[in-house]
Backbone as a ProteinNet text record, in pm:
[ID]
protein_1_A
[PRIMARY]
MAAVVMMATWRDGLFTLSNGTVRQEFAGRGVRGLTRDSQGGALAIVDNRTLARRTADTRWHTLATSSTDLSCCVEVGDVIYAGTDDARVLRIDAGGRSQALAGFETVAGRDRWYAGSAIVNGQRLGPPLGIRSMTATLGGAVLLVNVHVGGIPRSVDRGATWQPTLDIDIDVHQVCAHPTRPDWVIAAGGAGLCVSRDAGATWALEQAGLHASYCSAVEFAGEDILVAASSDHFTAQGAVYRRPMEDPRPLEPVEGLPRWIEGICDTDCIDANGSTVALADRAGKVYLSDDLGRTWSCRATGHPNPSGVAIV
[TERTIARY]
44.4	8.1	89.4	83.2	133	123.4	209.2	239.3	117.7	57.7	-15.7	31.6	78.5	167.6	41.2	58.1	-26.3	35.9	-20.9	34.4	-63.6	-33.7	-108.4	-85.4	-184.6	-160.9	-227.2	-146.4	-219.2	-334	-390.8	-528.3	-610.1	-573.3	-688.2	-675.2	-671.9	-688.1	-578.7	-595.5	-481.3	-513	-417.5	-429.9	-343.3	-395.9	-358.5	-327.3	-196.9	-161.3	-151.6	-231.2	-217	-260.3	-138.4	-182.8	-208.9	-157.7	-164.9	-309.7	-354	-461.1	-446.5	-492.1	-480.2	-604.6	-638.9	-779.9	-773	-854.8	-845.9	-950.1	-921.3	-955.4	-965	-1066.3	-1080.3	-1065	-1120.9	-1133.1	-1132.3	-1050.8	-1060.9	-1026.4	-989.8	-965.3	-824	-752.5	-633.4	-575.4	-436.4	-426.3	-312.2	-249.2	-98.7	-61.9	53.7	120.2	70.3	66.6	57	165.9	125.4	220	189.4	258.5	191.2	162.8	69.2	31.4	89.8	31.9	91.4	-4.8	-118.1	-221.7	-246.8	-142.7	-118	-218.9	-250.4	-322.4	-227.2	-289.8	-220.1	-319.2	-245.1	-261	-259.7	-359.3	-352.8	-417.7	-378.7	-459.1	-528	-660.1	-785.8	-825.3	-801.6	-841.3	-794.5	-653.9	-571.6	-629.6	-781.4	-758.7	-810.5	-863.9	-908.1	-796.6	-792.2	-695.3	-769	-707.8	-810.8	-702.5	-774.2	-703.1	-768.6	-694.8	-694.3	-710.8	-804.1	-784.7	-727.7	-719.6	-659.8	-767.6	-875.6	-993.2	-1035.2	-943.6	-937.5	-1051.7	-1116.6	-1211.1	-1148.8	-1190	-1121.8	-1217.9	-1148.3	-1223.4	-1182.5	-1257.4	-1198.6	-1173.5	-1030.1	-969.9	-998	-989.3	-973.2	-968.8	-1062.9	-1046.4	-960.8	-934.7	-816	-882.7	-842	-925.9	-793.2	-680	-549.4	-519	-432.7	-408.5	-298	-324.8	-230.4	-137.4	-17.2	101.1	120.6	142	231.6	183.2	206.5	181.9	284.1	281.3	364.6	275.3	260.9	184.1	280.4	258.4	359.9	242.4	281.8	173.5	32.4	-47.8	-204.8	-216.7	-76.7	-114.9	-55.7	-98.5	-67.9	-3.3	102.4	159.8	156.9	102.3	61.9	114.7	183.6	261.2	150.1	185.2	50	155.1	62.8	146.2	185	159.3	172.3	281.7	371.9	496.1	449	311.6	316.1	281.5	296.5	294.7	171.8	60	-48.3	-18.3	-70.4	-93.1	-227.9	-233.4	-412.1	-429.5	-493.9	-511.5	-593.5	-617.2	-722.4	-841.4	-884.3	-1007.9	-1061.5	-952.7	-967.2	-934.1	-883.4	-891.7	-739.1	-689.6	-592.6	-534.9	-414.7	-393.3	-200.4	-204.4	-71.3	30	152	245.5	298.8	277.1	358.1	491.1	566.8	751.7	779.2	717.6	769.4	753	665.4	636.3	726.7	836.3	927.3	1082.3	1065.7	1216.2	1299.1	1416.7	1538.2	1557.8	1568.9	1582.7	1485.4	1358.1	1252.9	1246.4	1275.3	1247.3	1356.7	1401.9	1503.6	1458.3	1339.4	1276.5	1217.5	1223.1	1154.5	1127.4	1026.2	957.3	1045.9	1071.1	1150.3	1059.3	1150.8	1071.2	1183.4	1148	1237.6	1136.2	1195.6	1171.5	1178.5	1055.4	1034.3	947.3	999.5	945.1	896.4	935.3	934.4	813.9	771.5	697	774.7	707.9	795.1	697.5	755.4	688.4	738.2	659.9	690.8	596.6	613.7	531.2	549.9	455.4	463.9	553.1	604.2	670.4	577.9	652.8	561.2	650.5	589	624.9	622.9	715.1	732.7	725.4	798	782.4	826.1	800	796.5	858.8	927.9	946.8	986	986.7	1002.2	1090.2	1194.1	1293.5	1201	1259.5	1217.5	1143.8	997.2	942.1	905.9	938.7	896.8	1003.7	1106.4	1187.1	1227.1	1245.3	1276.4	1182.1	1135.2	1060.2	1158.1	1148.2	1225.1	1115.1	1134.8	1005.1	1116.5	1079.1	1149.6	1074.3	1154.1	1050.3	1122.4	1022	1081.7	1054.7	1174.5	1292.6	1332.2	1389.6	1432.6	1487.9	1549.9	1583.1	1552.5	1581.7	1495.1	1489.8	1385.1	1385.9	1359.3	1436.6	1417.3	1383.1	1275.2	1226.4	1244.8	1288.1	1319.4	1208.2	1102.6	1000.9	865.7	855.7	726.5	658.2	757.4	703.5	675.9	707.1	702.3	811.3	939.8	1027.5	1085.8	1149.8	1250.6	1373.4	1475.9	1612	1606.8	1687	1726.6	1874.4	1845.5	1956.9	1968	2084.9	2101.1	2087.7	2193.1	2189.4	2072.9	1979.6	1826.9	1889.1	1982	2006.9	2046.5	2072.4	2082.1	1972.7	1813.1	1712.2	1668.1	1644.1	1602.3	1460.3	1423.7	1327.6	1254	1297.8	1255.7	1345.7	1275.1	1359.9	1325.6	1403.2	1341.9	1431.3	1369.6	1432.6	1429.5	1533.3	1543.6	1417.1	1366	1233	1293.8	1423.9	1474	1608	1676.2	1794.6	1806.1	1762.1	1728	1776.4	1899.6	2059.4	2040.8	1982.3	2005.4	1892.9	1909.9	1832.3	1899.6	1829.5	1896.9	1799.8	1852.1	1759.1	1773.4	1691.3	1723.8	1738	1865	1851.9	1891.3	1898.1	1907.3	2069.8	2113.1	2280.1	2324.6	2246.1	2323.1	2224	2290.8	2240.1	2283.2	2184.1	2250.6	2218.9	2343	2320.7	2370.5	2284.8	2310.4	2306.9	2382.8	2420.3	2395.7	2326.3	2292.7	2139.3	2063.3	1922.6	1884.2	1959.2	1944.4	2002.7	2080.5	2140.8	2262.6	2340.7	2447.3	2445.3	2478.8	2447.7	2602.7	2587	2718.7	2658.7	2715.8	2662.1	2738	2670.5	2735	2691.6	2803.4	2770.1	2832.7	2919.9	3011.6	2937.7	2950.2	2865	2750.5	2687.1	2583.1	2618	2519.2	2557.5	2499.9	2426.3	2385.2	2310.3	2343.3	2312	2203	2096.3	1981.4	1899.1	1888.2	1809.7	1684.6	1585	1447.6	1360	1424.8	1394.5	1461.2	1440.1	1504.7	1436.1	1535.7	1447.1	1554.3	1539.6	1608.2	1571.5	1622.6	1593.7	1713.3	1629.3	1729.9	1833.6	1944.4	2073.5	2146.9	2060.3	2110.9	2042	2076.9	2044.8	1981.5	1879.6	1827.9	1800.2	1854.2	1832.9	1799.8	1726.3	1676.1	1709.9	1801.2	1874.4	1852.3	1858.8	1839.3	1907.4	1883.7	1967.9	1915.6	1758.8	1635.1	1501.2	1435.7	1312.3	1231	1235.4	1197.3	1262.1	1331.4	1433.5	1333.5	1380.7	1350	1335.3	1453.6	1537.4	1565.1	1590.5	1667.5	1718.6	1753.1	1867	1824.7	1794	1816.2	1952.4	1986.9	2142	2089.9	2193	2217.8	2341.2	2390.9	2512.4	2478	2561	2520.9	2545.9	2470	2471.8	2628.2	2676.3	2797.6	2902.4	2894.9	2995.9	2985.8	3060.4	3058.5	3120.9	3103.6	3141.2	3087.9	3124.8	3047.8	2911.8	2807.2	2686.5	2670.6	2599.4	2598.8	2417.3	2432.7	2300.4	2252.5	2118.7	2055.6	2038.6	2096	2085.3	1983.8	1919.5	1768.1	1659.4	1702.3	1618.1	1680.9	1585.5	1646.8	1737.8	1840.3	1959.1	1889.1	1788.8	1732	1602.9	1522.7	1374.7	1306.1	1172.7	1112.8	1085.3	1129.4	1143.8	1214.5	1195.1	1235.5	1170.9	1202.4	1118.8	1100	1001.9	964.2	957.6	924.1	952.8	836.1	859.5	778	749.4	814.4	806.6	876.9	949.5	1029.1	976.4	946.2	894.8	947.3	983.7	1036	950.5	913	869.4	888.7	954.1	1022	1126.5	1094.2	1206.5	1137.9	1023.6	937.6	998.9	1031.7	1057.4	965.2	914.6	874.5	877.5	879.1	908.6	827.8	789.6	735.6	800.9	812.5	876.4	774.7	815.9	684.9	592.8	653.9	549.1	430.2	470.1	353.3	393.8	506.3	565.7	621.6	566.8	576.1	665.4	758.4	878.1	854.7	882.8	862.1	953.3	1026.7	1110.9	1080.6	1092.8	1074.6	1166.4	1282.5	1411.8	1476.8	1453	1520.9	1614.9	1519	1575.6	1700.7	1701.5	1834	1765.8	1628.5	1595.2	1463.1	1400.3	1306.4	1207.6	1089.3	991.5	887.3	875.5	754.3	629.9	556.1	427.9	324	329.2	184.4	266.3	176.5	209.2	107.3	140.5	-12.6	-86.8	0.6	-89.7	-19.3	25.7	129.5	138.9	237.7	233.6	205.9	250.4	226.2	275.6	205.8	254.3	320.3	323.9	379.2	326.5	405	379.1	417.1	308.5	326.7	332.5	381	335.9	265.6	161.2	107.2	65.4
-119.2	-1	118.5	243	341.8	429.4	480.6	584.7	680.5	725.4	844.2	941.3	1067.1	1179.3	1286.8	1311.2	1408.2	1518.9	1634.1	1770	1872.4	1886	1988.2	2137.6	2194.5	2340	2424.3	2530.1	2600.4	2653.8	2691.4	2751.8	2713.1	2595.4	2578.9	2430	2332.6	2233.3	2122.4	2006.3	1926.4	1882.1	1832.7	1783.4	1622.7	1542	1420.7	1385.5	1322.5	1315.6	1164.7	1103.2	974.1	959.3	885.6	811.6	940	1034.9	1178.8	1262	1229.1	1299.3	1418.9	1484.6	1583	1598.1	1539.6	1579.2	1662.9	1745.4	1850.3	1784.6	1824.1	1769.8	1874.8	1911.8	2005.2	2109	2166.7	2291.1	2393.3	2506.3	2628.5	2612.4	2514.3	2468.1	2458.7	2490	2493.5	2326.6	2263.6	2127	2155.9	2100.1	2064.3	1930.9	1931.5	1787.6	1674	1682.2	1586.6	1449	1342.5	1230.1	1107.5	1015.1	873.6	827.3	731.1	632.1	516.2	446.9	296.2	190.2	253.9	189.1	150	239	260.4	362.2	486.1	557.9	704.6	812.8	937.9	990.4	1072.1	1173.1	1307.8	1379.7	1541.4	1607.1	1722	1843.7	1904.4	1948.6	1986.9	2124.2	2231.5	2352.7	2381.1	2344	2321	2286.7	2234.7	2151.9	2020.2	1965	1849.4	1745.6	1643.3	1548.8	1427.1	1407.7	1324.5	1211.3	1088	1019.5	966.1	954.3	903.5	756.2	670.6	560.2	497.6	391.2	332.2	343.8	344.6	367.2	479.5	595.9	762.2	796.3	760.1	813.7	908.7	995.9	1091	1057.1	1039.1	1005.1	1105.2	1149.7	1245.7	1148.8	1185	1115.2	1161.7	1291.7	1373.5	1518.1	1593.3	1764.6	1806.3	1900.1	1969.2	2096.7	2157.5	2312.6	2393.6	2359.3	2411.9	2405.7	2482.3	2426.5	2343.6	2246	2116.8	2174.9	2120.1	2149.1	2025.8	1922	1816.2	1675.1	1578.4	1426	1316.8	1193.4	1094.7	988.4	883.7	777.3	664.8	607	480.8	372.8	272.4	177.3	230.3	195.5	269.5	384.1	452.8	590.2	703.7	836.6	932.9	1034.4	1125.8	1194.4	1325.1	1422.1	1548.5	1663.4	1743.3	1875.2	1987	2090.3	2195.1	2346.1	2426.3	2519.7	2651.3	2588.9	2652.2	2553.8	2466.7	2392.8	2323.3	2190.1	2113.4	1972	1864.3	1741.5	1657.7	1613.6	1555.9	1393.5	1314.4	1140.3	1153.1	1091	1073.2	892.9	826.4	705.6	660.3	536.1	500.6	525.9	565.8	612.8	760.2	835.3	965.1	1026.6	988.1	1098.9	1112.8	1255.4	1318	1367	1364.9	1385.4	1479.4	1562.2	1626.2	1566.4	1574.1	1463.3	1588.4	1538.4	1663.8	1653.1	1548.4	1539.3	1658.5	1630.9	1742.1	1897.1	1895.9	2072.7	2097.5	2003.2	2016.7	2005	1962.4	1918.4	2029.8	2012.1	2091.3	2235.9	2330.7	2474.5	2500	2411.3	2495.1	2639.5	2698.9	2847.5	2932.1	2852.1	2960.8	2942	2866.5	2852.4	2976.1	3018.8	3146.6	3120.2	3229.6	3192.2	3291.4	3186.4	3265.4	3358.1	3444.9	3557.9	3636.4	3724.1	3813.4	3932.8	3994.8	4166.6	4178.2	4144.7	4190.5	4295.6	4373.7	4492.1	4569.2	4564.2	4635.6	4575.6	4463.9	4366	4240.5	4228.9	4081.6	3972.9	3906.8	3766.1	3618.3	3535.3	3431.1	3329.6	3223.6	3146.3	3159.8	3121.9	3141.4	3016.3	3033.8	2921.2	2804.9	2678.4	2602.9	2430.8	2330.9	2209.7	2218.1	2228.9	2214.3	2110.6	1995.5	1855	1765.8	1618.5	1532.3	1393.9	1303.3	1181.6	1068.6	954.4	843.4	737	686.7	593.8	420.5	382.9	222.2	148.7	146.8	85.5	186	299.6	384.6	386.9	361.9	333.8	473.9	558.4	693.7	817.6	903.2	1021	1141.2	1199.8	1341.1	1459	1573.9	1674.9	1767.6	1840.9	1962.4	2077.9	2184.8	2295.7	2408.4	2489.6	2593.7	2738.4	2787.6	2747.4	2691.2	2552.7	2492.1	2358.1	2345.7	2235.9	2101.5	1993	1865	1770.1	1808.6	1733	1583.6	1443.1	1336.9	1242.4	1139.5	1092.9	926.9	833.8	673.3	622.2	676.4	619.2	636	623.5	710.2	824.2	937.8	1027.9	1074.7	998.5	1014.3	1087.3	1085.3	1173.8	1233	1369.5	1406.5	1478.5	1466.2	1533.9	1630.1	1729.8	1825.7	1759.5	1795.3	1771.2	1909.8	1928.3	2023.9	2166.9	2225.8	2383.9	2446.7	2502.3	2557.3	2685.6	2737.2	2834.4	2797.2	2655.3	2608.7	2625	2611.4	2690.2	2565.6	2493.4	2346.4	2351.1	2324.6	2307.7	2207.7	2111.2	1949.1	1856.7	1753.6	1623.2	1498.4	1428.4	1298.3	1165.5	1044.1	936.9	848.2	774.1	688.1	552.9	535.2	399.8	284.3	241	103.6	116.5	223.9	218.4	309.4	253.9	329	423.8	407.7	483.2	645.3	639.9	727.1	853.3	965.9	1062.2	1187.9	1263.8	1408.5	1532.2	1629.6	1743.5	1894.7	1970.4	2039.6	2180.8	2265.5	2384.8	2502.8	2609.5	2719.1	2752	2665.4	2671.1	2580.5	2483.3	2355.8	2241.2	2141.5	1993.6	1955.5	1875.7	1818.2	1649.5	1570.2	1409.5	1353.9	1280.2	1176.7	1049.1	987.8	835.7	738.4	807.5	733.9	779.1	777.2	810.1	939.3	1045.4	1169.7	1223.3	1145.8	1149.5	1274.7	1261.7	1378.1	1411.8	1514.1	1569.3	1613.5	1606.1	1682.3	1766.1	1897.3	1977	1983.8	1986.5	2006.3	2125.5	2195.9	2262.8	2258.4	2186.4	2171	2149	2229	2184.8	2280.2	2330.7	2405	2567.3	2601	2755.7	2842	2782.6	2845.5	2759.3	2836.2	2722.7	2685.6	2796.8	2785.5	2682.2	2566.2	2437.9	2406.7	2400.4	2391.8	2257.9	2169.5	2026.2	1930.8	1801.4	1682.8	1569.1	1480.9	1333.6	1244.6	1085.7	994	912.8	932.7	862.9	730.8	583.7	484.6	492.3	503.7	535.6	670.5	754.6	904.9	996.3	1143	1197.7	1301.3	1377.4	1492	1601.9	1737.2	1839.4	1951.6	2038.8	2185.7	2287.5	2349.2	2497	2613.1	2732.9	2850.2	2979.4	3076.8	3193.8	3239.7	3236.2	3260.4	3210.5	3204.4	3162.4	3231.6	3364.3	3450.3	3462	3359.7	3373.5	3351.2	3379.9	3403.3	3227.5	3201	3069.9	2986.3	2817.9	2728.1	2629.4	2544.4	2428.4	2330.3	2203.2	2078.5	2006.5	1914.8	1878	1719.1	1662.5	1509.2	1469.4	1372.7	1287.3	1142.3	1028.4	911.9	927.7	830.1	828.2	824.2	715.8	661.1	749.7	820	882.3	1037.6	1076.4	1235.4	1311.9	1299.3	1403.8	1556.8	1634.7	1753.7	1723.3	1787.9	1797	1836.6	1765.3	1824.4	1850.8	1923.8	1945.4	1840.6	1801.7	1681.7	1736.6	1588.4	1639.4	1549.4	1638.3	1585.7	1707.7	1773.3	1894.2	2009.7	2114.8	2282.9	2295.4	2361.2	2395.3	2486.2	2560.8	2651.1	2616.5	2594.3	2592.8	2722	2739.9	2862.9	2894.7	2961.6	2979.1	2857.4	2826.1	2725	2607.9	2478.2	2372.6	2352.4	2387.5	2397.6	2286.1	2305.2	2161.2	2064.8	1932.4	1824.2	1831.9	1924.6	1935.6	1825.2	1702.5	1627	1510.9	1401.5	1276.5	1161.2	1036.5	929.6	813.7	734.6	607.4	472.7	383.6	296.4	374.8	362.9	406.2	522.2	588.6	713.2	818.6	949.7	1061.3	1178.6	1284.5	1368.4	1507.8	1604.8	1747	1854.3	1957.9	2081.8	2172.2	2285.6	2439.4	2502.9	2645.1	2732.9	2785.4	2773.7	2800.6	2686	2564	2454	2360.1	2376.5	2295.9	2143.6	2055.3	1906	1825.9	1796.8	1684.9	1569.7	1485.9	1322.4	1266.3	1173.6	1052.4	930.1	824.9	704.8	591.1	657.4	585.1	648.2	674.4	711.4	860.7	939.9	1078.4	1081	988.6	1009.4	1075.7	1061.6	1140.4	1182.3	1306.7	1377.5	1431.1	1458	1523.7	1592.6	1706	1815.3	1778.1	1733	1638.8	1767.7	1869	1942.8	2100	2188.9	2366.3	2410.2	2537.9	2627.9	2602	2536.4	2512.5	2577.2	2700.9	2777.7	2751.7	2778.7	2747.2	2632.6	2512.6	2415.1	2388.9	2279.7	2256.2	2143.4	2075.6	1942.6	1835.7	1735.8	1610.6	1482.3	1368.3	1262.7	1167.7	1041.5	952.6	813	777.2	659.4	532
-14.5	19.1	13.9	-77.3	-90.5	35	60.1	194	194	287.6	282.9	356.6	317.3	366.1	407	538.4	585.8	613.7	590.2	629.8	720.1	826.6	921	923.8	931.9	917.8	1067.3	1059.1	1197.6	1175.8	1068.2	1065	959.3	869.6	770.2	744.8	877.6	865.5	848	784.9	732.4	603.9	501.1	383.7	348.5	307	291.7	132.3	136.2	8.2	-60.4	-96.8	-138.4	-280.4	-342.8	-506	-574.5	-559	-645	-627.9	-522.6	-493.4	-335	-331	-190.3	-137.7	-26.7	29.9	147.6	174.9	320.5	403.7	551.8	644.3	751.8	834.8	933.7	883.7	750.2	695.7	781.9	796	860.1	1014.3	1037.4	1162.2	1206.7	1328	1346.6	1394.7	1333.1	1369.1	1397.9	1515.3	1549.3	1607.5	1631.2	1714.5	1658.7	1517.4	1424.8	1409.9	1462	1450.8	1447.9	1405.1	1375.5	1529.3	1483.9	1627.4	1584.9	1694.2	1682.3	1629.2	1574.9	1508.3	1344.7	1303.2	1168.8	1135.6	1245.1	1204.5	1253.4	1306.1	1358.8	1443	1539.6	1641.1	1615.2	1654.2	1625.8	1687.2	1754.9	1827.6	1762	1772.1	1681.4	1762	1708.7	1772.7	1902.9	1944.8	2045.5	2170.8	2186.1	2314.2	2287.2	2163.5	2146.1	2100.7	2167.9	2108.7	2054.5	1898.9	1827.2	1773.7	1737.4	1653.3	1531.6	1421.5	1264.1	1267.2	1268	1239.4	1112.5	1086.1	957.2	853.8	900.1	788.6	772.3	832.3	778.6	878.1	970.9	1025.6	1186.6	1222.3	1325.6	1437.1	1551.9	1675.2	1804	1881.8	2004.8	2091.5	2152.8	2257.6	2393.3	2375.1	2535.3	2479.4	2571.3	2566.4	2694.4	2657.5	2765.4	2797.3	2923.3	2976.8	2925.3	2900.8	2861.1	2685.5	2670.6	2530	2507.5	2432.7	2398.5	2283.8	2301.2	2192.8	2115.1	2156.3	2100.4	2172.7	2128.8	2210.6	2175.2	2211.2	2221.3	2244.4	2179.2	2254.2	2300	2406.2	2467.3	2521.9	2449.3	2499.2	2470.7	2555.6	2585.4	2624	2651.5	2738.1	2630.3	2604.8	2533.9	2658.2	2628.4	2693.6	2631.9	2657.9	2593.3	2635.4	2583.2	2617.9	2619.1	2695.1	2702.5	2690.6	2633.8	2599.1	2732.6	2841.2	2983	3030.7	2976.1	3017.5	3126.2	3082.5	3159.6	3075.7	3114.6	3076	3093.2	3047.1	3067.4	3049.3	3127.7	3090.8	3061.8	2950.9	2931.3	2916	2958.8	2981.1	2865.8	2842.4	2727.7	2742.7	2872.3	2868.6	2857	2814.9	2770.9	2906.2	3035.1	3183	3155.7	3212.7	3167.1	3329.6	3348.2	3455	3463.7	3536.9	3502.3	3570.1	3507.3	3599.5	3681.2	3807.3	3903.9	3895.4	3901.3	3868.1	3792.1	3665.4	3554.9	3600.3	3699.1	3747.2	3841.1	3892.6	3981.7	3948.4	3811.5	3745.6	3767.7	3814.7	3842	3727.2	3786.5	3648	3610.7	3637.6	3589	3615.4	3703.5	3732.8	3659.4	3555.1	3462.4	3335.8	3295.8	3186.7	3140.9	2993.1	2964.3	2823.9	2789.2	2632.3	2550.1	2435	2345.4	2251.1	2196	2124	2031.7	1938.9	1861.8	1859.8	1782.4	1749.3	1572.9	1578.5	1399.8	1387.6	1294.3	1245.9	1354.9	1463.8	1582.9	1691.1	1663.7	1764.3	1794.4	1937	1981.1	1932.3	1866	1821.5	1912.3	1891	1959.3	2040.2	2074.6	2148.4	2263.2	2314.5	2494.3	2552.3	2666	2722.3	2737.4	2661.3	2663.3	2620.2	2561.5	2525.1	2400.4	2303.5	2173.7	2121.4	2150.4	2126.4	2224.6	2182.6	2276.3	2186.7	2240	2200.4	2293.3	2254.1	2324.6	2273.8	2340.9	2272.6	2276.6	2227.9	2160.4	2327.5	2270	2388.4	2517.1	2486.2	2557.3	2704.5	2705.4	2837.1	2848.6	2767.5	2826.2	2769.4	2839.5	2763	2778.8	2654	2615.4	2619	2664.9	2634	2600.5	2507.1	2435.5	2495.2	2585	2657	2560	2528.4	2486.1	2533.2	2606.4	2600.8	2740.2	2741.8	2864.9	2876.3	2756.3	2724.9	2704.9	2757.6	2744	2853.4	2924.6	3066.7	3030.8	3107.9	3079.8	3158.6	3153.7	3240	3205.6	3315.3	3270.2	3352.4	3423.9	3485.6	3446.8	3343.5	3259.2	3314.6	3347.9	3378.8	3532.5	3616.9	3740.8	3812.8	3762.5	3811.5	3658.2	3659.1	3561.1	3599.5	3508.7	3528.9	3402.8	3419	3311.6	3237.9	3115.3	3015.1	2935	2873.1	2782	2817.4	2822.8	2856.3	2795.9	2876.2	2815.5	2708.5	2691.6	2627.2	2473.1	2445	2311.3	2225.4	2309	2249	2157.6	2214	2115.6	2101.2	1949.3	1860.1	1855	1842.9	1833.4	1873.4	1922.7	2008.8	1950.8	1884.6	1799.8	1836.1	1893.1	1922.8	1785.1	1787.7	1648	1697.3	1583.5	1593.6	1650.7	1625.3	1616.7	1706.4	1756.4	1794.6	1934.1	2046.2	2171.4	2233.3	2182.9	2246.2	2167.1	2030.4	1969.1	1971	1983.2	1996.2	1938.7	1879.1	1818.2	1849.1	1836.9	1877.3	1804.7	1739.1	1660.1	1736.7	1780.7	1877	1795.4	1851	1805.3	1778	1833.2	1852.6	1752.8	1686.6	1607.1	1615.5	1558.2	1601.5	1680	1775.8	1917.9	1906.9	1935.9	1913.9	2058.8	2082.6	2172.3	2144.7	2197.9	2194	2315	2411.1	2540.8	2585.7	2465.7	2520.3	2580.2	2543.8	2584.7	2715.3	2755.2	2893.7	2877.2	2778.3	2742.8	2589.7	2564.7	2414.4	2358.1	2253.2	2163.8	2060.3	2066.7	1974	1839.2	1732.9	1615.3	1526.8	1422.6	1346.2	1221.5	1206.8	1059.9	1009.6	874.2	711.4	728.1	860.7	833.3	795.3	694.4	633.8	742.1	882.4	957.8	1066.5	1226.7	1311	1383	1340	1388.3	1296	1395.1	1344.7	1403.2	1327.9	1355.4	1365.8	1267.7	1265.1	1241.3	1295.8	1276.7	1233.6	1208	1157.5	1155	1180.5	1170.6	1004.2	868.8	821.9	764.8	837.4	801.4	901.1	858.6	934.6	918.9	855.8	862.6	941.3	945	1045.8	928.3	953.8	872.8	964.8	929.5	975.5	940.5	951.1	886.9	944.4	879.1	967.3	885	921	867.3	937.9	894.4	973.7	1074.2	1087.5	1189.7	1155.9	1260.7	1266.3	1149.6	1111.7	1018.9	883	832.9	732.5	584.3	477	371.7	308.5	370.2	290.4	388.7	376.9	494.2	385.4	459.5	410.6	459.2	422.4	468.5	477.3	576.6	589.6	620.6	572.9	643.5	662.1	738.6	748.1	791.1	788.1	843.8	994.6	1070.7	1195.1	1248.6	1196.1	1264.3	1218.9	1107	1064.3	1085.1	1175.7	1234	1134.5	998.3	893	920.5	867.9	874.3	755.7	843.8	753.7	614	527.3	366.8	327.6	232.9	200.5	125.2	125.9	78	-42	-123.6	-257.7	-335.1	-419.8	-487.6	-473	-299.8	-282.3	-315.3	-345.5	-355.4	-284.6	-333.8	-199.4	-106.1	-153.4	-50.4	-49.8	74	39.1	82.3	78.7	95.6	270.4	316.3	481.9	512.2	680.5	757.3	698.5	743.5	758.3	945.7	979.2	1121.5	1179.7	1330.2	1431.5	1375.8	1360.9	1325.2	1179.5	1084.7	941.7	857.8	931.5	855.3	931.9	860.6	901.1	804.2	858.4	781.5	847.6	775.9	768.3	672.8	726.3	647	519.1	410	338.2	268.1	320.5	255.1	369.3	314.3	392.6	328.8	420.8	346.1	434.2	381	463.7	393.9	471.5	443.6	473	386.2	395.6	467.8	487.5	551.8	417.1	283.9	204.1	149.9	219.7	189.8	92.5	59.8	-38	27.5	-26	20.4	-64	-4.5	-79.2	-16	-140.8	-72.6	-162	-51.7	-110.3	-64.4	-176.6	-173.2	-134.4	-123.3	-122.7	-29.6	116.2	212.5	191.7	114.6	82.5	0.1	-106.7	-191	-336.9	-346.7	-425.9	-422.8	-447.3	-423.4	-547.6	-493.9	-594.3	-503	-587.1	-491.1	-524.7	-433.2	-436.1	-421.1	-357.5	-324.5	-321.8	-333.5	-306.6	-242.2	-205.5	-183.8	-74.6	41.5	159.4	277.5	308.4	391.9	515.8	590.6	713.9	788	742	830	957.9	1054.2	1161.7	1173.6	1092.9	1088.8	975.7	940.5	872.8	955.2	859.7	917.9	806.4	788.6	701.5	751.5	731.3	781.3	678.1
[MASK]
++++++++++++++++++++++++++++++++++++++++++++++++++++++++++++++++++++++++++++++++++++++++++++++++++++++++++++++++++++++++++++++++++++++++++++++++++++++++++++++++++++++++++++++++++++++++++++++++++++++++++++++++++++++++++++++++++++++++++++++++++++++++++++++++++++++++++++++++++++++++++++++++++++++++++++++++++++++++

């Protein structure tokens, strides 16, 4: 069966690309936190407060509603962990009941977290202090939460307790665990690519080969690392780089993609599933590869400001 590529947008629902056709779902509504689930479907946050699941038969079902804005989620077994825009983590069980993780709210260094922002045309812009992305290593042994801006807190006991990792001023925009190699985790930070070989306990910062150090999205494509970089969040152009996991050579631009994409490739806007890789730039151009990113084609245009992509 051909892969289905889904692209969520901040204000105009999401678009599914399959067999050369494009179909819109949730038209006119905000969709974020899009991620593949463990059942052949996807999870997403609709209108900020509703956690929904898209089943393999393309139907959406509400799993839970929240009294505060949700930002991202990750599924571990029959539990979903959801991040919020006010920097909390919720544990949502199979019955849709949610509980804030008290241990996350007492993680060391929390008092130094701050909201990231920038001055653009005389106005201060940027998201609130909150959870930007989440990931879990194989089997859910380690949970990692990307706070913007607050580093990557880490839990090895399913969220009961948390330990800080990574200097918060590296300004992380996404954290991603390898789907089959539990020791490997990568993160996109404002200071470069961050790589961990011990499941996020310690990190190394890389910048070699990048044209600029502001990294906004990461993904594993088989045994390669993909990372998006640009000069800043609001730039007119960015680029996507790769290197083999086990060969710490300088990063190189991904062959087959335009040297410069339109705007940044933002958090969650690169995804890989098997040999299929997809990414979206800020203009809403969706690039797809069926051979682990060796060759690419542009499959969709005209859906700007994506919030994420997922391949199911």
